FIMIVEX-926660 format. One line per 4 residues: their letters; for each residue x, y, z of C-alpha. Coordinates in steps of 0.2 Angstrom, whole numbers, m for minus. Layout:
<pts>
A = X Y Z  ... .
</pts>
This chain:
<pts>
MRPR = m403 114 158  m415 112 144  m434 111 149  m437 94 143 .
MLRT = m422 87 152  m427 96 168  m444 88 168  m437 71 165 .
SLAT = m424 72 178  m436 80 191  m449 66 188  m435 53 191 .
LTAG = m429 63 206  m447 64 213  m450 46 211  m434 42 221 .
LAAA = m438 54 235  m456 47 236  m449 29 237  m438 35 251 .
GCLV = m453 38 262  m445 38 280  m429 33 289  m437 16 295 .
AAGP = m427 2 288  m437 m10 277  m434 m28 275  m422 m35 262 .
AAAA = m429 m40 245  m419 m55 239  m425 m53 221  m419 m35 221 .
HDRP = m402 m40 227  m400 m53 213  m403 m40 199  m389 m29 193 .
PRHA = m394 m11 198  m401 1 184  m390 16 180  m376 8 190 .
CSPA = m361 18 196  m354 2 205  m361 m15 211  m366 m5 227 .
VSLT = m372 11 220  m384 16 207  m390 33 201  m409 36 202 .
GYSD = m409 53 194  m402 71 195  m409 89 195  m402 106 191 .
ALDK = m419 114 195  m412 126 209  m397 131 199  m394 150 198 .
TTYD = m412 153 206  m417 165 220  m430 163 234  m437 178 243 .
GTYV = m422 188 237  m409 176 243  m398 166 231  m402 148 231 .
GNLS = m384 140 230  m368 138 239  m376 123 246  m365 114 258 .
ALAP = m376 102 268  m393 93 268  m404 86 282  m422 78 283 .
DRRG = m433 91 291  m450 89 299  m466 88 290  m459 80 274 .
AVAA = m446 94 270  m427 94 267  m417 107 275  m403 114 264 .
LSDR = m389 124 271  m379 137 262  m361 141 267  m367 160 266 .
SSLF = m377 158 282  m394 154 274  m405 139 278  m418 134 266 .
RLDA = m433 123 268  m436 113 252  m451 102 247  m445 84 248 .
RTLE = m454 79 232  m451 94 220  m436 102 229  m444 119 227 .
SRGV = m439 132 240  m453 134 253  m444 145 266  m427 153 271 .
IALA = m420 159 287  m404 169 290  m391 163 302  m378 173 312 .
DENG = m365 171 325  m365 179 343  m360 196 335  m373 195 321 .
AALD = m359 191 308  m362 178 294  m355 160 296  m345 149 285 .
SEGL = m359 136 288  m354 119 282  m363 105 292  m381 103 297 .
VADR = m392 92 308  m411 94 311  m413 89 329  m428 79 336 .
DGTY = m434 95 345  m436 105 329  m419 115 332  m404 115 320 .
LVSS = m386 111 324  m375 120 312  m356 118 310  m345 132 304 .
ETEP = m327 130 299  m321 147 304  m317 144 322  m323 129 320 .
SVRR = m339 128 330  m356 119 332  m370 130 336  m389 127 339 .
YSRT = m402 137 331  m421 138 333  m433 134 319  m434 153 316 .
GELL = m415 156 316  m412 162 334  m395 157 341  m398 146 356 .
GRLP = m381 140 361  m364 133 356  m355 116 359  m337 114 366 .
VPDD = m323 111 354  m306 103 358  m292 115 358  m282 104 345 .
LRTA = m296 106 333  m297 125 333  m290 134 318  m272 141 320 .
PEGR = m265 150 330  m276 144 344  m276 126 337  m269 115 324 .
ARVN = m283 115 311  m280 124 294  m291 139 290  m306 133 278 .
GSFE = m302 115 282  m310 110 299  m328 105 303  m336 101 285 .
GLTL = m348 87 290  m360 85 304  m372 70 307  m382 63 322 .
LPGG = m381 44 324  m397 33 326  m405 35 343  m400 54 343 .
RTLL = m387 52 357  m371 54 347  m367 69 336  m352 68 325 .
ASME = m342 81 315  m329 78 302  m314 88 298  m311 92 280 .
YPLD = m292 91 280  m278 85 292  m272 95 307  m255 103 306 .
GDPA = m242 89 311  m254 75 306  m251 63 291  m257 70 274 .
DLVR = m271 57 273  m277 57 291  m292 68 296  m301 69 313 .
FQTW = m319 65 317  m325 72 334  m341 66 344  m352 74 357 .
QRTR = m364 64 368  m381 70 373  m384 72 391  m400 69 401 .
HGDF = m404 88 400  m403 87 381  m387 97 378  m371 89 372 .
RLGA = m354 86 380  m338 81 372  m336 63 367  m323 52 359 .
GYTY = m312 57 344  m308 46 329  m296 46 314  m301 42 296 .
RTDP = m289 40 281  m293 48 265  m288 43 248  m273 53 241 .
GLGV = m276 71 238  m294 71 244  m303 79 259  m319 74 268 .
SEVT = m333 85 261  m348 77 270  m352 63 282  m369 56 286 .
ATPD = m375 41 297  m384 26 290  m399 18 298  m388 5 306 .
GRLL = m375 18 313  m361 16 300  m355 32 291  m357 37 273 .
VLER = m342 48 269  m340 59 254  m322 62 249  m319 76 236 .
GFTA = m305 85 227  m302 96 212  m289 98 199  m289 113 187 .
GVGN = m291 108 169  m297 90 175  m311 93 186  m318 85 202 .
TVRL = m315 68 210  m329 63 221  m330 46 230  m342 38 242 .
HLAD = m336 27 256  m343 17 270  m335 19 287  m336 9 303 .
RPGH = m349 14 316  m340 25 329  m336 16 345  m326 1 339 .
GTAL = m308 8 341  m302 25 337  m297 22 319  m312 21 307 .
RKRL = m310 8 293  m318 11 276  m322 3 260  m326 11 243 .
LADL = m344 11 238  m342 21 221  m332 33 212  m345 45 205 .
ADCP = m335 47 189  m341 30 185  m360 35 186  m370 36 170 .
TLGA = m371 54 164  m390 53 161  m388 68 149  m380 80 162 .
TAGQ = m368 93 155  m354 103 164  m348 121 162  m330 116 165 .
PQPN = m319 101 161  m324 86 171  m320 67 170  m339 64 169 .
PLLD = m351 79 165  m362 73 179  m349 79 192  m347 95 201 .
NFEG = m342 101 218  m353 89 228  m353 94 246  m369 90 255 .
MTVT = m377 73 258  m391 65 268  m400 48 270  m418 50 265 .
GRSG = m424 32 269  m423 14 264  m433 4 251  m430 m13 242 .
GRTD = m415 m17 253  m406 m1 248  m403 15 256  m408 31 247 .
VLVV = m396 45 248  m398 63 242  m382 73 237  m380 91 232 .
SDDN = m366 102 225  m360 119 230  m359 130 215  m349 143 224 .
QNDV = m360 156 215  m349 152 200  m355 153 182  m346 137 177 .
QTTR = m352 127 192  m370 120 195  m381 117 210  m385 99 206 .
FLVL = m395 86 216  m391 67 214  m402 53 220  m392 38 224 .
RVRI = m397 20 229  m384 12 240  m383 m6 245  m373 m7 261 .
</pts>
């Protein structure tokens, strides 16, 4: 990315993050609802800005990339999870790396870490699609425990989940009592467009027990790369696919709040191929050069009647892919 473009997009991104402020919902602004959004991707979604500032960088000897999940952290930071077992702490205004901790399983081995929640007590809940699993870690990376997983959702041969296709997203619903993980692809024997969402309920002791399971229908050929709860308890769902020689498909949907039936309905908010490019470039063919392998997403707050959402791509440590952040404003 050229230096001038970097400054411009970072300034825009900083303004968007500063506007997000906190997770407390603000009152609606009628005038803002009546105006068409600037840099619209759709009537419901607009692009505030993007940044490639962390692309192909390192921090304290650790590669800053392969980012698969985001979560608002304490003290005005953003936690960013790498699927190579690294957890970064980013400055919420500049996105500069401020710290990194290494994660490992019970045997000291690296995780295929995909989903992230920063819990209210300062610990982290991290999903891995290897088994799959959800583990809890301290702020300094010590393994504290592990949540139960239904047998069906385990990877074959123990269960029906495909390898590299299980727990991809993780989110905590408002109130902090319900944790939800999203599978990326269908279980063996399920329809090709049906994926499972699993919940856990927090007990009075602060740990989690298994809760209800849900089904979600994806668009043809796509998988669920991330899920994050909105302030009112509904779910933003990022669906993603890739076609060689064509590029990525990335769509943002809004799904029901879990608890009203086992099948979660959805509606399309935006196909990110319809977003303005804002001068972004791509290292491989893409329907829109802004697109990449977008995999992490979190709600950063609300302002002007819209929900502010931060999205990041997983560059797979590949020269033709980019670690790119998008700031979206979503009307739901």
